[in-house]
C-alpha positions, 0 to 999 in steps of 0.5 A: 532457514533464510537469512531474513528480509532483503529490501534490495531483492523486493522490486516494485512493479506497480503502486498506486494509492486512493485517499477517498474519505481524506483520512486514509489512503489505500496504496495497492503495489505488485511487488517480487521479491527475489524475481520470485512471483509478483505479489499484491500488497495492500498498505494503508497509511493514516494520518499521523495527527501528531506529526507538525504541519509539513512533516515527511511522516504526516502520512504513516503506513498501518499495519492492517486494514481492519475495516473500510468503507463502501467508498474505500471498498469501491477504490480498492477494487479499482487499484486492484484491478490495475494492479492485477494487470501489471502481474 
């Protein structure tokens, strides 16, 4: 069994985001963990309405995409196409 996740082994090959609606970021990245085959990660981030203005954590990562709009889907396709070229 492995020793768990080691952030130092996680190499970012590509990362780009889009904010088509102004209230949700869709971040697409290509990562290689421990020099293995690169994989795409789709990481949504939502606006943290409880953060004070100018706070570093204004945008916070969310755990999963549960539903996206047509404009968000169109932006996601563009990002995925770019990510695939980095693999």
